[in-house]
C-alpha positions as CSV (number, residue, x, y, z in Angstrom):
1,X,26.0,-51.9,-6.2
2,X,29.4,-50.8,-7.4
3,X,32.2,-49.8,-5.0
4,X,32.1,-46.2,-6.3
5,X,28.4,-46.0,-5.7
6,X,28.9,-47.3,-2.1
7,X,31.7,-44.8,-1.6
8,X,29.5,-41.9,-2.8
9,X,26.7,-42.9,-0.4
10,X,29.1,-43.2,2.5
11,X,30.4,-39.7,1.7
12,X,26.8,-38.4,1.6
13,X,26.2,-40.0,5.0
14,X,29.3,-38.4,6.5
15,X,28.4,-35.1,4.9
16,X,24.9,-35.3,6.6
17,X,26.5,-36.2,9.9
18,X,29.0,-33.3,9.6
19,X,26.2,-30.8,8.9
20,X,24.1,-32.2,11.7
21,X,27.1,-32.0,14.1
22,X,28.0,-28.5,13.0
23,X,24.8,-27.2,14.6
24,X,26.2,-27.9,18.1
25,X,29.3,-25.7,17.3
26,X,27.0,-23.0,16.0
27,X,24.9,-23.1,19.2
28,X,28.0,-23.2,21.4
29,X,29.7,-20.3,19.8
30,X,26.5,-18.2,19.8
31,X,26.0,-18.9,23.5
32,X,29.6,-18.1,24.3
33,X,29.3,-14.8,22.5
34,X,26.3,-13.6,24.6
35,X,27.3,-15.5,27.8
36,X,24.0,-17.3,28.0
37,X,22.4,-20.3,26.3
38,X,20.8,-19.4,23.0
39,X,19.7,-21.3,19.9
40,X,20.5,-19.2,16.8
41,X,18.5,-19.6,13.6
42,X,21.6,-21.1,11.9
43,X,21.2,-24.1,14.3
44,X,17.9,-24.9,12.7
45,X,19.2,-24.5,9.2
46,X,22.1,-26.9,10.0
47,X,19.6,-29.3,11.5
48,X,17.5,-29.1,8.4
49,X,20.4,-29.6,6.0
50,X,21.9,-32.4,8.0
51,X,18.5,-34.0,8.5
52,X,17.6,-33.9,4.8
53,X,21.0,-35.4,3.8
54,X,20.8,-38.1,6.4
55,X,17.2,-38.9,5.4
56,X,18.5,-39.4,1.8
57,X,21.2,-41.7,3.1
58,X,18.6,-43.6,5.3
59,X,16.3,-44.0,2.3
60,X,19.2,-45.3,0.2
61,X,20.0,-47.8,3.0
62,X,16.3,-48.7,3.3
63,X,16.5,-48.4,7.1
64,X,13.0,-47.8,8.5
65,X,14.2,-46.8,11.9
66,X,16.7,-44.2,10.6
67,X,14.1,-42.9,8.1
68,X,11.4,-42.4,10.8
69,X,13.9,-40.7,13.1
70,X,15.2,-38.3,10.4
71,X,11.8,-37.7,8.9
72,X,10.1,-36.7,12.2
73,X,13.1,-34.5,13.1
74,X,12.6,-32.6,9.8
75,X,9.1,-31.6,11.0
76,X,10.5,-30.1,14.2
77,X,13.2,-28.2,12.3
78,X,10.8,-26.8,9.7
79,X,8.3,-25.8,12.5
80,X,11.0,-23.9,14.4
81,X,12.1,-22.1,11.3
82,X,8.4,-21.2,10.6
83,X,7.9,-19.9,14.1
84,X,11.1,-17.8,13.9
85,X,10.0,-16.3,10.6
86,X,6.4,-15.7,11.9
87,X,7.9,-14.0,15.0
88,X,10.0,-11.7,12.9
89,X,7.1,-10.8,10.7
90,X,5.0,-10.0,13.8
91,X,7.8,-7.9,15.2
92,X,8.0,-5.9,12.0
93,X,4.3,-5.3,11.8
């Protein structure tokens, strides 16, 4: 593996971690806005984006523990987004 390839994958890993970490700022700001704890939909989109990026990094690293953790997390993020969408469709009906 070349140094530039390694640098690219490290940047991808840090990007995934940044996206994943950004979800906490999104949740914090949304909660402060309404003065109670809430989880906005954007939290789940940041979770999904960070999770997919980190999963790609984990696959590249061939780390089975990291792959399992990120892969299972994606199921939770997708399920929550599905439930949010289904709830909005029900409310609109």
